C-alpha positions as CSV (number, residue, x, y, z in Angstrom):
1,Q,88.0,25.4,-32.4
2,G,85.3,23.1,-33.7
3,N,87.8,20.2,-33.4
4,K,88.4,21.1,-29.8
5,R,84.7,21.0,-29.0
6,G,84.5,17.6,-30.7
7,Q,87.3,16.3,-28.5
8,A,86.0,18.0,-25.3
9,R,84.6,14.6,-24.1
10,C,86.7,11.6,-24.7
11,A,86.0,9.6,-21.5
12,M,83.2,8.9,-19.2
13,K,82.5,7.2,-15.9
14,A,81.1,3.7,-15.9
15,I,80.8,0.6,-13.7
16,K,82.5,-2.7,-14.6
17,V,83.1,-5.9,-12.6
18,I,86.8,-6.6,-12.0
19,D,87.8,-9.7,-10.0
20,K,84.1,-10.2,-9.1
21,T,83.9,-6.7,-7.6
22,P,82.0,-3.7,-9.1
23,V,84.3,-0.7,-9.6
24,L,84.0,2.8,-11.2
25,V,86.3,3.2,-14.2
26,D,87.0,5.7,-16.9
27,V,86.1,4.4,-20.3
28,P,85.9,6.0,-23.8
29,D,82.7,7.6,-24.9
30,P,80.5,5.1,-26.8
31,I,81.1,5.1,-30.6
32,G,79.5,3.3,-33.5
33,D,76.0,2.9,-34.7
34,G,72.9,3.6,-32.6
35,V,71.3,6.5,-30.8
36,R,73.3,8.1,-28.0
37,V,71.5,8.3,-24.7
38,R,72.6,10.3,-21.7
39,V,71.8,7.9,-18.8
40,V,69.8,9.4,-16.0
41,S,68.9,6.4,-13.9
42,S,70.2,2.8,-13.7
43,S,69.2,0.2,-11.1
44,I,70.7,-3.0,-9.7
45,C,69.0,-6.2,-10.6
46,G,69.3,-9.3,-8.4
47,S,70.8,-11.2,-11.4
48,D,73.6,-8.6,-11.4
49,L,74.7,-9.8,-8.0
50,H,74.6,-13.5,-9.1
51,M,76.4,-12.9,-12.3
52,M,79.0,-10.7,-10.6
53,A,79.9,-13.6,-8.3
54,T,80.5,-15.9,-11.3
55,G,82.6,-13.4,-13.3
56,Y,80.1,-13.6,-16.1
57,F,80.2,-10.0,-17.3
58,G,83.7,-10.0,-18.9
59,D,84.9,-6.5,-19.7
60,N,81.4,-5.1,-20.4
61,I,79.9,-2.1,-18.7
62,I,77.1,-3.6,-16.6
63,G,73.5,-2.5,-16.0
64,H,70.4,-3.6,-18.0
65,E,67.8,-1.6,-16.2
66,F,68.2,2.0,-17.2
67,A,66.6,5.1,-18.7
68,G,67.9,8.5,-20.0
69,V,67.6,11.2,-22.5
70,T,68.6,11.2,-26.2
71,D,70.6,14.0,-27.8
72,D,67.4,15.3,-29.3
73,G,65.7,15.5,-25.9
74,R,63.5,12.4,-25.8
75,A,63.1,10.8,-22.4
76,V,63.4,7.0,-22.9
77,A,63.7,3.7,-21.2
78,I,65.7,1.0,-22.9
79,E,64.6,-2.5,-23.9
80,P,68.0,-4.1,-23.6
81,L,67.3,-7.4,-25.3
82,N,68.5,-7.7,-28.9
83,G,68.2,-10.4,-31.5
84,C,69.1,-10.6,-35.2
85,G,65.7,-9.0,-36.0
86,H,64.9,-11.2,-39.0
87,C,64.6,-14.8,-37.9
88,G,61.2,-16.4,-37.1
89,F,61.5,-15.9,-33.4
90,C,62.5,-12.2,-33.6
91,D,59.8,-11.6,-36.2
92,A,57.3,-13.1,-33.7
93,G,58.5,-10.9,-30.9
94,H,60.4,-13.5,-29.0
95,S,63.9,-12.0,-29.3
96,I,65.3,-14.1,-26.4
97,H,64.9,-17.1,-28.6
98,C,66.7,-15.5,-31.6
99,E,68.0,-18.3,-33.9
100,Q,71.4,-16.4,-34.1
101,G,71.5,-16.0,-30.3
102,F,70.3,-13.0,-28.3
103,S,72.4,-10.3,-26.7
104,L,71.5,-8.3,-23.5
105,L,72.9,-4.9,-22.9
106,G,74.7,-4.7,-19.5
107,V,75.4,-8.4,-19.6
108,M,76.7,-9.5,-23.0
109,A,77.4,-6.0,-24.3
110,D,78.0,-2.6,-22.7
111,G,75.1,-1.5,-20.5
112,G,73.6,1.5,-18.7
113,M,75.7,1.9,-15.5
114,A,77.5,4.7,-17.4
115,E,77.1,8.3,-18.3
116,Y,76.4,7.5,-21.9
117,I,75.4,4.6,-24.1
118,K,74.5,4.0,-27.7
119,V,71.5,1.7,-28.4
120,P,69.6,0.7,-31.5
121,A,66.8,3.1,-32.3
122,N,64.2,0.3,-32.1
123,K,65.1,-0.3,-28.5
124,L,64.1,3.2,-27.3
125,I,60.9,3.2,-25.3
126,V,59.8,6.8,-25.4
127,L,58.4,7.9,-22.0
128,P,55.1,9.7,-21.7
129,S,55.1,13.3,-20.6
130,G,55.1,13.5,-16.8
131,L,56.9,10.2,-16.2
132,D,60.1,11.1,-14.4
133,V,63.1,9.5,-16.1
134,A,64.8,9.2,-12.7
135,I,62.4,6.4,-11.9
136,A,62.1,4.9,-15.4
137,S,64.8,2.3,-14.9
138,L,61.9,0.4,-13.3
139,V,60.3,0.0,-16.7
140,E,62.6,-3.0,-17.3
141,P,61.7,-5.1,-14.2
142,L,58.0,-4.2,-14.8
143,A,58.3,-5.6,-18.3
144,V,59.7,-8.8,-16.9
145,A,56.7,-9.0,-14.7
146,V,54.3,-8.3,-17.6
147,H,55.8,-11.1,-19.6
148,G,55.7,-13.5,-16.6
149,V,52.0,-12.8,-16.0
150,D,51.2,-13.2,-19.7
151,R,53.1,-16.5,-19.9
152,A,51.2,-17.8,-16.9
153,Q,48.0,-16.8,-18.6
154,V,46.7,-15.1,-15.4
155,R,43.1,-14.0,-15.9
156,E,40.5,-12.1,-14.0
157,G,38.8,-14.5,-11.6
158,D,41.9,-16.6,-11.0
159,R,43.0,-17.0,-7.4
160,V,46.6,-15.9,-7.5
161,L,49.5,-16.2,-5.1
162,V,52.9,-14.4,-5.5
163,I,55.8,-16.0,-3.7
164,G,58.4,-13.4,-2.7
165,A,58.2,-9.6,-2.3
166,G,61.5,-8.6,-3.7
167,P,61.6,-6.3,-6.8
168,I,60.2,-8.9,-9.2
169,G,57.5,-10.2,-6.8
170,L,56.4,-6.6,-6.2
171,A,56.5,-5.8,-9.9
172,I,54.2,-8.8,-10.5
173,G,51.9,-7.5,-7.9
174,A,51.9,-4.1,-9.5
175,V,51.0,-5.6,-12.9
176,L,48.2,-7.7,-11.4
177,R,46.8,-4.7,-9.6
178,G,47.0,-2.7,-12.8
179,R,44.9,-5.4,-14.6
180,G,42.4,-5.5,-11.8
181,I,43.4,-8.9,-10.5
182,A,43.4,-9.5,-6.8
183,Y,46.4,-11.4,-5.3
184,D,47.9,-12.8,-2.2
185,I,51.7,-12.5,-1.6
186,T,54.3,-13.8,0.8
187,A,56.9,-11.4,2.1
188,R,59.8,-12.2,4.3
189,Y,60.9,-8.8,5.8
190,P,58.8,-6.0,7.3
191,H,59.8,-3.5,4.6
192,Q,58.7,-5.9,1.9
193,Q,55.4,-6.5,3.7
194,Q,54.8,-2.7,3.8
195,A,55.6,-2.4,0.1
196,A,53.4,-5.4,-0.9
197,E,50.4,-3.9,1.0
198,R,51.0,-0.6,-0.7
199,L,50.7,-2.3,-4.0
200,G,47.4,-4.0,-3.1
201,G,48.7,-7.4,-2.0
202,K,47.2,-9.4,0.8
203,L,49.9,-10.9,3.1
204,R,48.8,-14.5,3.3
205,A,49.1,-17.9,1.7
206,D,45.9,-19.6,2.4
207,G,44.6,-22.7,0.7
208,H,45.1,-23.5,-2.9
209,Y,45.5,-21.2,-5.9
210,D,44.7,-21.3,-9.6
211,V,48.1,-19.6,-10.3
212,V,51.2,-19.4,-8.2
213,M,53.9,-17.0,-9.4
214,D,57.3,-17.9,-8.0
215,A,59.3,-14.7,-8.0
216,I,62.2,-16.1,-6.0
217,G,63.6,-19.0,-7.9
218,S,64.9,-21.4,-5.3
219,A,64.3,-25.0,-4.2
220,S,62.2,-23.8,-1.2
221,S,60.1,-21.3,-3.2
222,L,59.3,-24.0,-5.8
223,K,58.4,-26.4,-3.1
224,Q,56.0,-23.8,-1.6
225,A,54.5,-23.1,-5.0
226,T,53.9,-26.9,-5.5
227,A,52.2,-27.1,-2.2
228,R,50.0,-24.1,-2.8
229,V,48.9,-24.6,-6.4
230,R,45.6,-26.4,-6.9
231,P,45.4,-29.7,-8.9
232,M,45.9,-28.9,-12.6
233,G,46.8,-25.3,-11.7
234,R,49.7,-23.2,-13.1
235,I,53.0,-22.2,-11.6
236,G,54.7,-19.3,-13.2
237,L,58.5,-19.2,-12.8
238,V,59.7,-15.6,-13.0
239,G,62.5,-15.7,-10.4
240,M,65.6,-17.1,-12.1
241,F,67.0,-20.3,-10.7
242,W,70.8,-20.1,-10.1
243,E,71.2,-23.6,-8.6
244,P,69.9,-27.0,-9.6
245,T,66.6,-27.9,-8.0
246,K,64.1,-30.7,-8.1
247,L,60.4,-31.1,-8.5
248,E,58.5,-32.7,-5.6
249,Q,56.5,-35.9,-6.2
250,Q,53.4,-33.8,-5.3
251,F,54.0,-31.8,-8.5
252,W,53.2,-34.8,-10.7
253,A,50.4,-35.9,-8.5
254,K,48.7,-32.5,-9.0
255,E,49.3,-32.5,-12.7
256,A,50.3,-28.9,-12.4
257,V,51.7,-26.9,-15.3
258,L,55.1,-25.3,-14.9
259,I,55.5,-22.1,-17.0
260,P,58.9,-20.4,-17.1
261,A,59.3,-16.8,-18.3
262,A,62.5,-15.2,-19.5
263,G,62.9,-11.7,-20.8
264,Y,60.0,-9.9,-22.4
265,Y,57.7,-9.9,-25.5
266,C,59.3,-7.5,-27.9
267,K,56.7,-6.7,-30.5
268,S,53.8,-4.2,-30.5
269,P,50.9,-4.1,-29.9
270,S,51.5,-6.4,-27.0
271,R,55.1,-5.3,-26.2
272,S,55.9,-5.9,-22.6
273,F,57.7,-2.6,-22.3
274,D,54.7,-0.7,-23.6
275,E,52.4,-1.9,-20.8
276,A,55.2,-1.5,-18.2
277,R,55.8,2.1,-19.3
278,T,52.1,3.0,-19.1
279,L,51.7,1.3,-15.7
280,L,54.6,3.2,-14.1
281,H,53.3,6.5,-15.5
282,Q,49.8,5.9,-14.2
283,C,50.8,4.5,-10.8
284,P,53.6,6.6,-9.2
285,D,53.3,4.6,-6.0
286,I,55.1,1.7,-7.7
287,A,58.3,3.7,-7.6
288,Q,57.6,4.8,-4.0
289,A,57.2,1.2,-3.0
290,L,60.2,-0.3,-4.9
291,I,62.9,2.3,-4.8
292,T,64.5,2.3,-1.3
293,H,68.0,3.6,-2.0
294,R,69.7,6.0,-4.5
295,Y,73.4,6.6,-5.0
296,P,75.7,8.4,-7.4
297,L,77.9,6.3,-9.6
298,D,80.9,6.9,-7.3
299,G,78.9,5.3,-4.5
300,V,79.2,1.9,-6.4
301,T,80.7,0.0,-3.4
302,E,78.0,1.0,-0.9
303,A,75.3,0.7,-3.5
304,F,76.1,-3.0,-4.3
305,H,76.6,-3.8,-0.6
306,T,73.1,-2.3,0.1
307,A,71.5,-4.2,-2.8
308,G,72.9,-7.5,-1.5
309,N,71.5,-7.0,2.0
310,R,67.7,-7.3,1.7
311,A,67.4,-7.9,5.4
312,A,68.6,-4.3,6.0
313,G,65.8,-2.7,4.1
314,A,66.8,-2.7,0.4
315,I,64.3,-3.5,-2.4
316,K,65.5,-1.6,-5.5
317,V,68.8,0.4,-5.5
318,V,69.1,3.1,-8.2
319,F,72.1,5.0,-9.5
320,D,71.4,8.7,-10.1
321,I,73.7,9.3,-13.1
322,G,72.8,12.4,-15.1
323,K,70.6,15.5,-14.8
324,R,66.9,15.0,-15.5
C-alpha cells in the first residue's frame, strides 16, 4: 500500500515550447536534489515571448517568474538565477557573472510553468504572512527593477524619467515610489497610463533628467533616453535589447553614462528579492496595477496570445496553477 501511495503521482502538467509554440505537456514529477515546491502562480515575461520565437528554450519547462508552497507549508517566491556559489562573483552576490556560467530556471533549466518543481534551498524567498502567493510571481520582475534602480544609482532628489510602462517600467515605478523618489513616466496605451498613475508616476517627459530608466530596450527608446538625459546624466538600461542598435552622436556630446542591468543582486542584506518581497507585501496596489489577466495552465494558447498583444490591454499575464 505504501508503494502505491508513493507511485500515485508519476506525471504532472507543464508548459514547454515545441516548434516555437507554447504547449501543455505531461512530464514526470521532478526528481533529484532540492526542495519540492508546489507552484501556485507563474507569470509570462516579455523575454519569454522573444526567446520562444528563437527556439531558445530547448526541452526545458519554461517560466522564471513563479511562486508556490513547499511540502512543509512555507509560501515562497523563487530566485531563479543560479551560479556555482563559490567563485568570486557568486560570493560577491553577482551570480549572473558566475565564472562557471550562470543558469536560469525556466530558460536554461526546468522552470515554474508546471505543477511542481525542485529548487535549491538557498533560492527560496520565504514570503511574509499575509502576502498572497497567487500574486508572488511578481517578486521576480520587482527584483529586476530593484537591481536596475540600484545599478543606476538613483537617489532621492534626482529627477527621474522611466521610458515605457510595461511590466518592467511599472515595476521600476513601484520601486521608486517605495523609496520615496518621484518620477515621470511615458506610457503608450491607456491601460498602461492608468496603471502608471496608480503607482505614482506622472505621465510626462518634460525637459532633461538626472536619470532616465529605459524599460523598453529598443533603438527608439534609447534614442529618447539620450534626448531626455541631462549632460553627464545616467541612462539605466533595464529593458533587454533583442536587436542591434546604435548610440546617437548626442550621447557622446552629453558625456552621459550608460548603465545596463541584468538579473538581480543575490546576497543579503541587499538582496534584490528581499526588497521586492517586502515592497509587494506592503503595497498590494502593485499587483492590482500589473496583473491584468489570469489563466489556468490549460489556457496556455490564449494566455500567450494575450501576453503578446499589449495593445489589447495586457500588462502581466499570470497562470493560476495550484491551490493557495
